[in-house]
C-alpha positions as CSV (number, residue, x, y, z in Angstrom):
1,X,-1.6,-23.4,0.5
2,X,0.8,-21.7,-2.0
3,X,3.9,-23.2,-3.5
4,X,7.3,-21.4,-2.9
5,X,7.4,-20.4,-6.5
6,X,4.0,-18.7,-6.2
7,X,5.1,-16.9,-3.1
8,X,8.3,-15.7,-4.8
9,X,6.3,-14.5,-7.8
10,X,3.8,-12.6,-5.5
11,X,6.6,-10.9,-3.6
12,X,8.5,-9.9,-6.8
13,X,5.3,-8.7,-8.4
14,X,4.3,-6.6,-5.3
15,X,7.8,-5.0,-5.0
16,X,8.0,-4.3,-8.7
17,X,4.5,-2.8,-8.7
18,X,5.3,-0.7,-5.6
19,X,8.5,0.7,-7.2
20,X,6.7,1.6,-10.4
21,X,4.0,3.3,-8.5
22,X,6.4,5.3,-6.4
23,X,8.4,6.4,-9.4
24,X,5.3,7.4,-11.3
25,X,4.1,9.4,-8.3
26,X,7.4,11.3,-7.9
27,X,7.4,12.1,-11.7
28,X,3.8,13.3,-11.6
29,X,4.3,15.3,-8.4
30,X,7.2,17.2,-9.9
31,X,5.1,18.2,-12.9
32,X,1.8,19.0,-11.1
33,X,2.5,20.1,-7.6
34,X,-0.9,21.7,-7.1
35,X,-2.7,18.3,-7.5
36,X,-0.7,16.6,-4.7
37,X,-1.1,19.1,-1.9
38,X,-2.3,17.2,1.2
39,X,-2.0,13.8,-0.5
40,X,0.0,12.5,2.5
41,X,-3.1,13.0,4.7
42,X,-5.2,10.7,2.4
43,X,-2.4,8.1,2.6
44,X,-2.3,8.4,6.4
45,X,-6.1,8.0,6.7
46,X,-6.0,5.0,4.4
47,X,-3.2,3.3,6.4
48,X,-5.0,4.1,9.6
49,X,-8.2,2.5,8.3
50,X,-6.3,-0.7,7.2
51,X,-4.6,-0.9,10.6
52,X,-8.0,-0.4,12.4
53,X,-9.6,-3.1,10.4
54,X,-6.7,-5.5,11.1
55,X,-6.9,-4.7,14.9
56,X,-10.7,-5.2,14.9
57,X,-10.3,-8.5,13.1
58,X,-7.8,-9.8,15.7
59,X,-9.8,-8.4,18.6
60,X,-13.0,-10.1,17.5
61,X,-11.5,-13.5,16.7
62,X,-12.5,-16.3,19.1
63,X,-9.7,-18.3,20.5
């Protein structure tokens, strides 16, 4: 489906993107603390939604 080079690139891109996003978030959070109150709740709900969709997909697959 994907060549090893494409998979390595995707993994590198994802990790690089994640590091940049986390660094930017920490920098912005230090400057504007009032904007980020409760942001962890939004992240938890988002992750819970993703997990729920994944579980529903697995539960409804026919074997």
